[in-house]
ChimeraX commands (.cxc) that place a marker at each C-alpha (Angstrom):
marker #1 position 170.40,166.97,143.13 radius 0.5
marker #1 position 168.94,164.47,140.65 radius 0.5
marker #1 position 170.68,161.20,141.27 radius 0.5
marker #1 position 168.48,158.51,139.71 radius 0.5
marker #1 position 167.94,157.68,136.05 radius 0.5
marker #1 position 166.59,154.87,133.86 radius 0.5
marker #1 position 168.78,153.19,131.26 radius 0.5
marker #1 position 167.53,150.84,128.55 radius 0.5
marker #1 position 166.74,150.51,124.85 radius 0.5
marker #1 position 164.00,152.82,123.55 radius 0.5
marker #1 position 161.99,152.68,120.34 radius 0.5
marker #1 position 162.56,156.38,119.68 radius 0.5
marker #1 position 166.37,155.92,119.77 radius 0.5
marker #1 position 166.09,152.96,117.39 radius 0.5
marker #1 position 163.90,155.03,115.05 radius 0.5
marker #1 position 166.38,157.92,115.07 radius 0.5
marker #1 position 169.27,155.55,114.24 radius 0.5
marker #1 position 167.27,153.91,111.44 radius 0.5
marker #1 position 166.40,157.29,109.91 radius 0.5
marker #1 position 170.09,158.13,109.70 radius 0.5
marker #1 position 171.05,154.75,108.17 radius 0.5
marker #1 position 168.39,154.47,105.46 radius 0.5
marker #1 position 169.25,156.58,102.43 radius 0.5
marker #1 position 166.57,158.34,100.43 radius 0.5
marker #1 position 168.27,157.35,97.17 radius 0.5
marker #1 position 168.27,153.72,95.94 radius 0.5
marker #1 position 171.60,153.00,94.21 radius 0.5
marker #1 position 170.37,149.76,92.62 radius 0.5
marker #1 position 167.27,151.28,91.01 radius 0.5
marker #1 position 168.95,154.64,90.36 radius 0.5
marker #1 position 166.06,156.68,91.73 radius 0.5
marker #1 position 164.83,158.44,94.84 radius 0.5
marker #1 position 162.66,156.42,97.19 radius 0.5
marker #1 position 159.12,157.58,97.70 radius 0.5
marker #1 position 158.21,158.69,101.21 radius 0.5
marker #1 position 156.17,155.48,101.73 radius 0.5
marker #1 position 159.06,153.24,100.62 radius 0.5
marker #1 position 161.54,155.11,102.79 radius 0.5
marker #1 position 159.22,155.06,105.84 radius 0.5
marker #1 position 158.63,151.29,105.40 radius 0.5
marker #1 position 162.39,150.65,105.26 radius 0.5
marker #1 position 162.98,152.85,108.32 radius 0.5
marker #1 position 160.23,151.12,110.30 radius 0.5
marker #1 position 161.58,147.67,109.44 radius 0.5
marker #1 position 165.12,148.59,110.47 radius 0.5
marker #1 position 163.91,150.30,113.66 radius 0.5
marker #1 position 161.95,147.19,114.71 radius 0.5
marker #1 position 164.99,145.00,113.99 radius 0.5
marker #1 position 167.24,147.32,116.00 radius 0.5
marker #1 position 164.79,147.34,118.91 radius 0.5
marker #1 position 164.67,143.52,118.92 radius 0.5
marker #1 position 168.45,142.98,118.70 radius 0.5
marker #1 position 170.09,145.95,120.41 radius 0.5
marker #1 position 171.57,145.30,123.84 radius 0.5
marker #1 position 173.42,148.57,124.41 radius 0.5
marker #1 position 171.65,150.55,127.10 radius 0.5
marker #1 position 171.44,154.34,127.02 radius 0.5
marker #1 position 169.86,156.89,129.26 radius 0.5
marker #1 position 166.18,156.91,128.30 radius 0.5
marker #1 position 164.62,158.99,131.07 radius 0.5
marker #1 position 165.16,162.36,132.65 radius 0.5
marker #1 position 166.97,162.49,135.99 radius 0.5
marker #1 position 164.87,161.93,139.11 radius 0.5
marker #1 position 165.34,162.91,142.76 radius 0.5
marker #1 position 164.18,159.60,144.23 radius 0.5
marker #1 position 164.06,155.97,143.04 radius 0.5
marker #1 position 160.27,155.70,143.33 radius 0.5
marker #1 position 159.87,158.29,140.58 radius 0.5
marker #1 position 162.18,156.24,138.35 radius 0.5
marker #1 position 160.16,153.09,139.14 radius 0.5
marker #1 position 156.95,154.87,138.17 radius 0.5
marker #1 position 158.53,156.01,134.89 radius 0.5
marker #1 position 159.67,152.43,134.16 radius 0.5
marker #1 position 156.18,151.04,134.82 radius 0.5
marker #1 position 154.61,153.40,132.29 radius 0.5
marker #1 position 157.36,153.01,129.65 radius 0.5
marker #1 position 157.45,149.21,129.79 radius 0.5
marker #1 position 153.65,148.92,129.78 radius 0.5
marker #1 position 153.47,151.07,126.64 radius 0.5
marker #1 position 156.18,148.89,125.02 radius 0.5
marker #1 position 158.44,151.87,124.33 radius 0.5
marker #1 position 161.43,150.67,126.41 radius 0.5
marker #1 position 163.00,147.27,126.96 radius 0.5
marker #1 position 165.63,146.17,129.45 radius 0.5
marker #1 position 164.97,149.15,131.71 radius 0.5
marker #1 position 167.14,149.36,134.82 radius 0.5
marker #1 position 167.48,152.13,137.37 radius 0.5
marker #1 position 170.92,153.61,137.98 radius 0.5
marker #1 position 172.20,156.01,140.61 radius 0.5
marker #1 position 174.91,158.64,140.35 radius 0.5
marker #1 position 177.80,157.41,142.51 radius 0.5
marker #1 position 181.52,157.83,143.19 radius 0.5
marker #1 position 184.01,155.58,141.36 radius 0.5
marker #1 position 186.12,153.64,143.85 radius 0.5
marker #1 position 189.55,152.09,143.29 radius 0.5
marker #1 position 190.62,148.63,144.49 radius 0.5
marker #1 position 191.24,149.90,148.02 radius 0.5
marker #1 position 187.82,151.53,148.33 radius 0.5
marker #1 position 189.11,155.10,147.93 radius 0.5
marker #1 position 187.48,157.59,145.55 radius 0.5
marker #1 position 189.16,157.97,142.16 radius 0.5
marker #1 position 190.21,161.56,141.38 radius 0.5
marker #1 position 190.80,163.11,137.97 radius 0.5
marker #1 position 192.23,166.61,137.72 radius 0.5
marker #1 position 191.64,167.04,141.45 radius 0.5
marker #1 position 187.92,166.21,141.24 radius 0.5
marker #1 position 186.20,163.02,142.39 radius 0.5
marker #1 position 185.08,160.90,139.42 radius 0.5
marker #1 position 181.32,160.18,139.27 radius 0.5
marker #1 position 179.47,157.60,137.16 radius 0.5
marker #1 position 176.13,155.80,136.84 radius 0.5
marker #1 position 176.02,152.61,138.94 radius 0.5
marker #1 position 173.24,149.99,139.05 radius 0.5
marker #1 position 170.78,150.79,141.83 radius 0.5
marker #1 position 170.05,147.97,144.27 radius 0.5
marker #1 position 166.98,148.81,146.20 radius 0.5
marker link #1:1,2 radius 0.2
marker link #1:2,3 radius 0.2
marker link #1:3,4 radius 0.2
marker link #1:4,5 radius 0.2
marker link #1:5,6 radius 0.2
marker link #1:6,7 radius 0.2
marker link #1:7,8 radius 0.2
marker link #1:8,9 radius 0.2
marker link #1:9,10 radius 0.2
marker link #1:10,11 radius 0.2
marker link #1:11,12 radius 0.2
marker link #1:12,13 radius 0.2
marker link #1:13,14 radius 0.2
marker link #1:14,15 radius 0.2
marker link #1:15,16 radius 0.2
marker link #1:16,17 radius 0.2
marker link #1:17,18 radius 0.2
marker link #1:18,19 radius 0.2
marker link #1:19,20 radius 0.2
marker link #1:20,21 radius 0.2
marker link #1:21,22 radius 0.2
marker link #1:22,23 radius 0.2
marker link #1:23,24 radius 0.2
marker link #1:24,25 radius 0.2
marker link #1:25,26 radius 0.2
marker link #1:26,27 radius 0.2
marker link #1:27,28 radius 0.2
marker link #1:28,29 radius 0.2
marker link #1:29,30 radius 0.2
marker link #1:30,31 radius 0.2
marker link #1:31,32 radius 0.2
marker link #1:32,33 radius 0.2
marker link #1:33,34 radius 0.2
marker link #1:34,35 radius 0.2
marker link #1:35,36 radius 0.2
marker link #1:36,37 radius 0.2
marker link #1:37,38 radius 0.2
marker link #1:38,39 radius 0.2
marker link #1:39,40 radius 0.2
marker link #1:40,41 radius 0.2
marker link #1:41,42 radius 0.2
marker link #1:42,43 radius 0.2
marker link #1:43,44 radius 0.2
marker link #1:44,45 radius 0.2
marker link #1:45,46 radius 0.2
marker link #1:46,47 radius 0.2
marker link #1:47,48 radius 0.2
marker link #1:48,49 radius 0.2
marker link #1:49,50 radius 0.2
marker link #1:50,51 radius 0.2
marker link #1:51,52 radius 0.2
marker link #1:52,53 radius 0.2
marker link #1:53,54 radius 0.2
marker link #1:54,55 radius 0.2
marker link #1:55,56 radius 0.2
marker link #1:56,57 radius 0.2
marker link #1:57,58 radius 0.2
marker link #1:58,59 radius 0.2
marker link #1:59,60 radius 0.2
marker link #1:60,61 radius 0.2
marker link #1:61,62 radius 0.2
marker link #1:62,63 radius 0.2
marker link #1:63,64 radius 0.2
marker link #1:64,65 radius 0.2
marker link #1:65,66 radius 0.2
marker link #1:66,67 radius 0.2
marker link #1:67,68 radius 0.2
marker link #1:68,69 radius 0.2
marker link #1:69,70 radius 0.2
marker link #1:70,71 radius 0.2
marker link #1:71,72 radius 0.2
marker link #1:72,73 radius 0.2
marker link #1:73,74 radius 0.2
marker link #1:74,75 radius 0.2
marker link #1:75,76 radius 0.2
marker link #1:76,77 radius 0.2
marker link #1:77,78 radius 0.2
marker link #1:78,79 radius 0.2
marker link #1:79,80 radius 0.2
marker link #1:80,81 radius 0.2
marker link #1:81,82 radius 0.2
marker link #1:82,83 radius 0.2
marker link #1:83,84 radius 0.2
marker link #1:84,85 radius 0.2
marker link #1:85,86 radius 0.2
marker link #1:86,87 radius 0.2
marker link #1:87,88 radius 0.2
marker link #1:88,89 radius 0.2
marker link #1:89,90 radius 0.2
marker link #1:90,91 radius 0.2
marker link #1:91,92 radius 0.2
marker link #1:92,93 radius 0.2
marker link #1:93,94 radius 0.2
marker link #1:94,95 radius 0.2
marker link #1:95,96 radius 0.2
marker link #1:96,97 radius 0.2
marker link #1:97,98 radius 0.2
marker link #1:98,99 radius 0.2
marker link #1:99,100 radius 0.2
marker link #1:100,101 radius 0.2
marker link #1:101,102 radius 0.2
marker link #1:102,103 radius 0.2
marker link #1:103,104 radius 0.2
marker link #1:104,105 radius 0.2
marker link #1:105,106 radius 0.2
marker link #1:106,107 radius 0.2
marker link #1:107,108 radius 0.2
marker link #1:108,109 radius 0.2
marker link #1:109,110 radius 0.2
marker link #1:110,111 radius 0.2
marker link #1:111,112 radius 0.2
marker link #1:112,113 radius 0.2
marker link #1:113,114 radius 0.2
marker link #1:114,115 radius 0.2
marker link #1:115,116 radius 0.2
view
């Protein structure tokens, strides 16, 4: 079972969000943006999002062992495609007494920060 994953902020996620936010029609100038103008606006917004975003998402595939996740982080951070990368492990949610939380008769699982 794949239990380890990397969470962080990736440039590709920021680019995808920026492409959805920037319209191809300029309301002020009453005309369609050229592809160069639109791409420049998307790139500027994506760089701004990458610099300011703090919400971490899953940015890697699932791995079987933490050393594979560490290797993935080393490559991604070195290539400046991911920031704030942290490794998380799939784990059971515990209540205040240390007992597993159940929903609909099944034990609830979530991603927890990996210490190791």
